[in-house]
N, C-alpha and C positions, 0 to 999 in steps of 0.2 A: 262528896266529890273528892276526886284525887287529881291534883295538879301535877303535871309532869313536864319535863323538858326532853324532847326527843331529838336525836341527832341522826341526820341522813348520813349513812356510812359512805356513800358514793360522792356526795357533794360537800359534806362537812357542815351543811346548814343546820342550825338549831331552831326547833319549833316548839313553842309552848302549847300544850294541849291539856284540856280538862276532861276527865272521864267520870262517869257515875261510878260509885263504889263497887257495883257488881258487874261492870262491863268486862268483857273478854277481849284481849288483844292477841292477835296472831303472832306467831314466832317468825322472824325473818328467815328467808331461805339462804342460810349460810352453812358451809361445810367446813369441818375442822379436819385437817390432814396432818399426819406425822410426816415430816420432811427432813432431809439431811442436806446440809450445806456442802456443796462440792468445791466450787472455785469461783473466782471473780474473773469476768471477761469484759474488759472495758468498763462501761457504766452499768453493767448488768451482773447480777449474782445468780449463779446457776444452782438450783435446788433439785433434789431427786425425791420423788414420792416413794416412801418406803414399802408400799404395797405393790404398785404397778411398775416401779423402776423407771417411770417416765421422768425426763429431765425438763424442768421448767425454768426459763430465764426470767428474772424479776428486776425491774428498774431500781436504781439506787434510791429514787424518791419514795418508792413504795416501802422500803425497809426502814427509813427514818433513822432514829438514834440508835437502833440495834446494831448498826454497822460495827461499832467499836467492840462489840462482844462476840461477833461471829468468827469462828475458827473452822478451818476445813475439817469435815467429818462430824461436825456438831449436829445433833438432832434437835429440832424445834417443832412447835405446833404452829401451823399456818391456818388462818381463817380466810376462806375463799367465798366469794359471792356465787350466785347461781350462774353467772356469766363467766366464771373462772378468774375474776379479778381479785387481787390480794387486798383484803380488808385490814389485816393486821398480822403481826408475828408475835408469838408468845415464847419468850426465851425461858430456859431453865432458871430457877431462882439464883443459882450461883454458877460461876464459870471459873475455870483455872487457867491463868495466863502467866507467861514468863515475863520478867522484868528485863527490858532492853536498855533502859537509861535510868539512872538514879543519881540524885545529888550526892556528893561525897559526905561522909560523916565528919562532923566537926567535934573535936574533943570537948567534953563538958556539956553537950546538948542532950545527953541521954536522960537527964533528970526531968526535963520539961515534958509535959504531956502531949505535945504536938508531934508532928512527924515531918517527913521530907517529901518532896515531889518525886514521882517516878512515872515512867512511861512504859506501857506493856507492849507486847509484840504486835498488837492490832492498832496501836496509836492512842490507847486510852490513858489519859492523865489521871493519876490517883495519888492520894496522900497515904504514905505507908510509914510504919515505925522505923526508927533509925537503924535497926539491925538488919533490915532487908537490903540486899545487895543485887547488883546486876547478875542475871542468871537464875535467881531464885524464882520459884513458882509460887504464886499467891492465889487465894480464893477471893473472888470479888462478887458482891451482891449486885445483880443486874437491875434491881428495882431502883437503886439510888447511886450505884457506881462506887460504893465504899469498899475499902479493904476489910476483909473479915479475919483471915489468918494465913499463915504460910501453909502451902500444900505439900 
């Protein structure tokens, strides 16, 4: 037997299910599309299908935590249900953003292994090394929100 936990993508409900070891389970009817983020209009974000050039508005709730990584012109992978509802957004592993706010350097702090707080152009708060200044572009890991390097 194989014991599993299945999650309903539409409702979020988790169900425990037991299958026999040779049982076949069908694939969900999901479609993955390459999309480009165009702009924000109120509480909606407008994306364009890279193949059909159709523009699709998506509510802010459907995007979730990915909001702080989205920049205009960014390409993403979007998972859609058979009804056309957004099931999830797959961001690139890294993004490049510009620092708009950063704590000032304090003389003598360069020896410590920590960093200082900074805010990017999209509002993402990140800990960066002391040498990073306002206006610098940095590479950020979208999986955990950590600073990787200067870009």
